[in-house]
N, CA, C and O of each residue as an XYZ file, in Angstrom:
432
protein
N      10.036     -8.565     -7.349
C       9.312     -7.053     -7.423
C       9.503     -6.549     -6.125
O      10.045     -7.287     -5.302
N       9.104     -5.273     -5.760
C       8.938     -4.627     -4.903
C       7.267     -5.182     -4.345
O       6.209     -5.570     -4.841
N       7.943     -4.885     -2.843
C       6.372     -4.920     -1.967
C       5.838     -3.815     -1.084
O       6.629     -3.098     -0.470
N       4.858     -3.688     -1.015
C       4.262     -2.665     -1.265
C       2.737     -3.196      0.739
O       1.952     -4.127      0.919
N       3.089     -2.102      1.535
C       1.511     -2.148      2.390
C       0.981     -0.982      2.672
O       1.594      0.005      3.078
N      -0.139     -1.071      2.468
C      -1.379     -0.311      2.011
C      -2.538     -0.226      3.711
O      -2.947     -1.078      4.499
N      -2.681      1.324      3.591
C      -3.314      1.451      5.347
C      -4.668      1.928      4.414
O      -4.815      2.277      3.243
N      -5.492      1.762      5.487
C      -6.459      2.221      4.469
C      -7.660      2.334      5.006
O      -8.064      1.376      5.666
N      -8.661      3.720      4.831
C      -9.753      4.100      5.761
C     -11.467      3.967      5.015
O     -11.724      4.663      4.033
N     -12.100      3.403      5.365
C     -13.619      3.981      4.669
C     -14.784      5.143      4.845
O     -15.551      5.237      5.803
N     -14.766      5.423      4.467
C     -15.793      7.074      4.503
C     -16.681      6.127      4.903
O     -16.599      4.936      4.605
N     -18.460      7.178      6.306
C     -18.892      6.503      6.702
C     -19.962      6.037      6.257
O     -20.793      5.610      7.058
N     -20.242      6.000      4.682
C     -20.703      5.495      3.378
C     -20.551      4.706      3.065
O     -21.538      4.027      2.783
N     -18.911      4.022      2.809
C     -18.791      2.819      2.336
C     -18.959      1.707      3.035
O     -18.936      0.541      2.643
N     -19.238      2.420      4.778
C     -19.407      1.428      5.374
C     -21.055      0.493      5.765
O     -21.421     -0.659      5.999
N     -21.581      1.735      5.650
C     -23.100      1.513      5.435
C     -23.501      0.666      4.434
O     -24.151     -0.358      4.647
N     -22.921      1.281      2.666
C     -22.943      0.227      1.784
C     -22.238     -1.285      1.916
O     -22.455     -2.120      1.037
N     -21.648     -1.498      2.708
C     -20.977     -2.876      3.444
C     -21.670     -3.427      3.757
O     -21.975     -4.531      3.306
N     -22.536     -2.426      5.304
C     -23.466     -3.551      5.505
C     -24.753     -3.646      5.015
O     -25.574     -4.487      5.382
N     -24.906     -2.914      4.308
C     -26.638     -2.745      3.491
C     -25.872     -4.569      2.372
O     -26.553     -5.594      2.330
N     -24.846     -4.491      1.861
C     -24.659     -5.617      0.810
C     -22.994     -6.037      1.534
O     -22.040     -5.624      0.875
N     -22.677     -6.804      2.799
C     -22.012     -7.673      2.829
C     -20.889     -7.817      1.247
O     -21.441     -8.204      0.217
N     -19.735     -7.560      1.219
C     -18.896     -8.637      0.009
C     -17.593     -7.972      0.054
O     -17.196     -6.816      0.196
N     -16.834     -9.660     -0.202
C     -15.128     -9.799      0.209
C     -14.305     -8.739     -0.854
O     -13.992     -8.796     -2.043
N     -14.135     -7.756      0.226
C     -13.493     -6.577     -1.411
C     -11.659     -7.097     -1.162
O     -10.711     -6.313     -1.222
N     -11.584     -8.286     -0.943
C     -10.052     -9.343     -1.000
C     -10.190     -9.226     -3.103
O      -9.261     -8.763     -3.765
N     -11.584     -9.780     -3.784
C     -11.429    -10.161     -4.758
C     -11.230     -8.747     -5.879
O     -10.366     -8.909     -6.741
N     -11.850     -7.645     -5.886
C     -11.377     -6.479     -5.459
C     -10.305     -6.220     -5.869
O      -9.945     -6.472     -7.019
N      -9.449     -5.547     -4.808
C      -8.009     -5.889     -4.749
C      -6.702     -6.552     -5.472
O      -5.593     -6.065     -5.696
N      -7.361     -8.126     -5.815
C      -6.547     -8.676     -6.248
C      -6.841     -8.388     -7.512
O      -5.914     -8.465     -8.318
N      -8.467     -7.905     -8.098
C      -7.797     -7.920     -9.875
C      -7.345     -5.894     -9.510
O      -6.777     -5.379    -10.473
N      -7.511     -5.212     -8.643
C      -6.646     -4.359     -9.536
C      -5.086     -4.313     -9.733
O      -4.302     -3.849    -10.561
N      -5.026     -5.035     -8.542
C      -3.345     -5.280     -8.360
C      -2.945     -6.516     -9.491
O      -1.771     -6.568     -9.856
N      -3.599     -7.174     -9.857
C      -3.208     -7.967    -11.122
C      -3.330     -7.820    -12.459
O      -2.883     -8.606    -13.294
N      -4.135     -6.479    -12.752
C      -3.985     -6.001    -13.788
C      -2.518     -4.905    -14.236
O      -2.527     -4.232    -15.266
N      -1.623     -4.910    -13.486
C      -1.242     -4.564    -13.678
C       0.098     -5.240    -13.317
O       0.900     -4.521    -12.721
N       0.431     -6.391    -13.560
C       1.039     -7.585    -13.304
C       2.068     -7.813    -11.737
O       3.271     -8.034    -11.594
N       0.838     -7.620    -10.652
C       1.857     -7.393     -9.529
C       0.232     -8.552     -8.708
O      -0.803     -9.001     -9.202
N       0.729     -8.588     -7.582
C       0.223     -9.492     -6.220
C      -0.503     -9.172     -5.116
O      -0.017     -8.503     -4.203
N      -1.934     -9.701     -5.105
C      -2.078     -9.427     -3.493
C      -1.315    -10.804     -2.600
O      -1.186    -12.015     -2.781
N      -0.915     -9.768     -1.535
C      -0.396    -11.221     -0.596
C      -1.061    -11.657      0.561
O      -1.069    -12.800      1.016
N      -1.852    -10.240      1.185
C      -2.626    -10.333      2.272
C      -3.540     -8.901      2.029
O      -3.194     -8.041      1.218
N      -4.870     -8.795      2.948
C      -5.835     -7.826      3.243
C      -6.651     -8.231      4.160
O      -7.293     -9.276      4.253
N      -6.555     -7.048      5.032
C      -6.535     -7.428      6.759
C      -7.777     -6.731      6.968
O      -8.310     -6.413      5.905
N      -8.376     -6.409      7.955
C      -9.413     -5.550      8.522
C      -8.699     -5.484     10.266
O      -8.088     -6.260     11.000
N      -9.178     -4.175     10.331
C      -8.287     -3.676     12.109
C      -9.007     -2.862     12.680
O      -9.594     -1.952     12.095
N      -9.065     -3.116     14.088
C      -9.105     -1.280     14.782
C      -7.912     -0.896     15.065
O      -6.849     -1.393     15.437
N      -8.503      0.486     14.699
C      -7.595      1.257     15.522
C      -7.717      2.759     14.467
O      -8.693      3.405     14.085
N      -6.324      2.904     14.255
C      -6.039      4.477     13.165
C      -6.560      4.042     11.694
O      -6.907      4.884     10.865
N      -6.579      2.849     11.482
C      -6.546      2.608      9.973
C      -8.204      1.669     10.332
O      -8.770      1.454     11.404
N      -8.542      1.325      9.025
C      -9.643      0.107      8.915
C      -9.300     -0.934      8.398
O      -9.779     -2.014      8.746
N      -8.270     -0.792      7.329
C      -7.791     -1.968      7.117
C      -6.256     -2.114      6.562
O      -5.695     -1.018      6.553
N      -5.612     -2.963      6.196
C      -4.237     -3.504      5.727
C      -4.474     -3.932      4.494
O      -5.633     -4.264      4.246
N      -3.506     -4.027      3.479
C      -2.861     -4.493      2.540
C      -1.767     -4.787      1.695
O      -1.852     -4.139      0.652
N      -0.792     -5.500      1.745
C      -0.083     -6.652      1.577
C       0.278     -6.633      0.178
O      -0.470     -7.513     -0.248
N       0.952     -6.197     -0.851
C       0.609     -5.708     -2.745
C       2.184     -6.203     -2.857
O       3.119     -6.056     -2.069
N       2.114     -6.798     -4.049
C       3.560     -6.974     -5.046
C       3.365     -6.309     -6.010
O       2.232     -6.397     -6.484
N       4.293     -5.442     -6.655
C       3.981     -4.861     -7.702
C       5.204     -4.767     -8.750
O       6.219     -4.920     -8.070
N       5.629     -4.550    -10.355
C       6.437     -4.672    -11.104
C       7.202     -3.666    -10.626
O       8.362     -3.923    -10.305
N       6.753     -2.511    -10.512
C       7.445     -0.824    -10.169
C       6.533     -0.391     -9.881
O       5.358     -0.627    -10.161
N       7.360      0.792     -8.851
C       6.308      1.838     -7.828
C       5.545      2.326     -9.424
O       4.376      1.942     -9.413
N       5.792      2.830    -10.344
C       4.447      3.403    -11.402
C       3.371      2.026    -11.683
O       2.212      2.115    -12.089
N       3.715      1.438    -11.525
C       2.180     -0.068    -11.599
C       1.766      0.089    -10.073
O       0.605     -0.185     -9.769
N       2.664      0.521     -9.088
C       1.957      0.148     -7.734
C       1.057      1.925     -7.822
O      -0.164      2.045     -7.722
N       1.828      2.854     -7.980
C       0.566      3.969     -8.639
C      -0.248      4.412     -9.157
O      -0.869      5.465     -9.010
N      -0.332      3.251    -10.127
C      -1.352      3.393    -10.755
C      -2.641      3.287     -9.984
O      -3.487      4.179     -9.918
N      -2.698      2.236     -9.470
C      -3.172      0.461     -8.255
C      -4.015      1.758     -7.510
O      -5.229      1.933     -7.620
N      -2.999      2.693     -6.663
C      -3.181      3.750     -5.701
C      -3.849      4.746     -6.144
O      -4.592      5.161     -5.254
N      -3.942      5.341     -7.112
C      -4.655      6.867     -7.957
C      -5.870      6.130     -8.511
O      -6.997      6.621     -8.451
N      -5.666      5.185     -8.941
C      -7.221      3.971     -9.191
C      -8.049      4.536     -8.045
O      -8.928      5.396     -7.975
N      -7.381      3.653     -7.083
C      -8.391      3.298     -5.937
C      -8.732      4.499     -5.082
O      -9.821      4.445     -4.511
N      -7.978      5.584     -4.897
C      -8.197      7.027     -4.584
C      -9.154      7.466     -4.983
O     -10.109      7.778     -4.272
N      -9.089      7.603     -6.425
C     -10.128      8.236     -7.137
C     -11.413      7.419     -6.937
O     -12.259      7.855     -7.717
N     -11.882      6.429     -6.215
C     -13.276      6.022     -6.447
C     -13.666      6.339     -5.115
O     -14.468      5.636     -4.499
N     -13.212      7.221     -4.704
C     -14.069      7.977     -3.746
C     -14.500      7.238     -2.114
O     -14.838      7.751     -1.047
N     -14.314      5.963     -2.507
C     -14.910      5.537     -1.234
C     -14.063      5.060      0.171
O     -14.414      4.381      1.136
N     -13.067      5.586     -0.097
C     -11.956      5.443      1.412
C     -11.572      7.126      1.831
O     -11.234      7.897      0.933
N     -11.696      7.747      3.762
C     -11.504      8.637      3.744
C      -9.880      8.868      3.897
O      -9.418      9.924      4.329
N      -8.823      7.402      3.363
C      -7.476      8.096      3.366
C      -7.000      6.544      3.560
O      -7.436      5.550      4.142
N      -5.489      6.991      2.486
C      -4.736      5.442      1.773
C      -3.512      5.976      1.874
O      -3.293      7.007      1.238
N      -2.663      5.503      2.532
C      -1.262      5.043      2.655
C      -0.768      4.215      1.885
O      -1.544      3.283      1.673
N       0.537      4.112      1.176
C       1.189      2.915      0.920
C       2.704      3.318      1.391
O       3.093      4.486      1.365
N       3.602      2.108      1.870
C       5.066      2.469      1.895
C       5.008      1.244      1.506
O       4.219      0.317      1.691
N       6.522      1.469      0.608
C       7.617      0.561     -0.329
C       8.259      0.192      0.257
O       9.260      0.904      0.340
N       8.291     -0.764      0.891
C       8.910     -2.228      1.923
C      10.544     -2.732      0.964
O      10.665     -2.965     -0.239
N      11.524     -2.757      1.986
C      12.729     -3.053      1.358
C      12.835     -4.864      2.424
O      12.733     -5.286      3.575
N      13.073     -5.294      1.158
C      13.826     -7.125      2.156
C      14.803     -6.554      2.533
O      15.209     -5.489      2.068
N      15.518     -7.442      3.785
C      16.682     -7.276      4.367
C      17.644     -7.033      3.514
O      18.065     -5.885      3.655
N      18.255     -7.717      2.558
C      19.219     -7.945      1.279
C      19.348     -6.193      0.630
O      20.336     -5.654      0.132
N      17.756     -5.535      0.901
C      17.915     -4.306     -0.386
C      18.610     -3.261      0.943
O      19.313     -2.287      0.675
N      18.272     -3.664      2.341
C      18.466     -2.686      3.290
C      20.024     -2.702      3.961
O      20.669     -1.794      4.486
N      20.353     -4.147      3.713
C      22.017     -4.226      3.832
C      22.706     -3.813      2.794
O      23.909     -3.891      3.043
N      22.398     -3.242      1.307
C      22.597     -2.584      0.404
C      23.145     -1.294      0.543
O      24.267     -0.816      0.376
N      21.575     -0.674      1.046
C      21.516      0.700      1.788
C      22.815      0.873      2.375
O      23.733      1.622      2.041
N      22.705     -0.118      3.492
C      23.342      0.528      4.280
C      25.094      0.840      3.644
O      25.432      2.019      3.534
N      25.874     -0.017      3.350
C      26.863     -0.306      2.122
C      26.755      0.860      1.628
O      27.749      1.571      1.777
N      25.649      1.417      0.943
C      25.885      2.583      0.129
C      26.453      4.248      1.217
O      27.274      5.160      1.113
N      25.447      3.820      2.120
C      25.401      4.828      2.966
C      26.885      5.272      3.926
O      27.245      6.074      4.788
N      27.297      4.371      3.263
C      29.281      5.050      4.469
C      29.674      5.935      3.147
O      30.388      6.930      3.270
N      29.204      5.546      1.974
C      30.027      6.810      1.595
C      29.997      7.853      0.861
O      30.830      8.269      0.057
N      28.664      8.399      1.275
C      27.802      9.535      2.169
C      28.322     10.780      3.143
O      28.316     10.697      4.371
N      28.723     11.819      2.483
C      29.028     12.225      3.131
C      28.242     13.691      4.068
O      28.364     14.896      3.850
N      27.333     12.858      5.282
C      26.450     13.760      5.652
C      26.622     14.579      6.256
O      27.485     14.197      7.046
N      26.283     15.949      6.553
C      26.615     17.548      7.103
C      25.461     17.560      7.967
O      24.469     17.206      7.330
N      25.133     17.908      9.515
C      23.978     18.029      9.707
C      23.833     19.449      9.762
O      24.862     20.122      9.704
N      22.541     20.110      9.882
C      22.225     21.266      9.755
C      23.026     22.344     10.272
O      23.126     21.939     11.430
N      23.644     23.384     10.248
C      24.322     23.995     10.909
C      26.216     23.622     11.504
O      27.042     24.193     12.215
N      26.182     22.995     11.104
C      27.639     21.890     11.483
C      28.274     22.319     10.260
O      29.379     21.875      9.949
């Protein structure tokens, strides 16, 4: 199954609610991805550009997109980005296929 890395930031209102009522959001995240047949591999909070990071596994891009859309529609986040991750074998396969592509730079 494909792996996905998500970066998110909460709104100030969400942080205020979490301060008032601390909650382990891993359980919520786990239930979202499991509802589409996936798995949560990690959930971390961080200092910096993003408040948190998730590592997910989902059956396909449509399943992951449905989770991302549902989370985004909830209004608790100020930003949310998801990146599809390639394993080493997929990258090697892509490198092999890249050989057959006749790329032409702009203006060349």
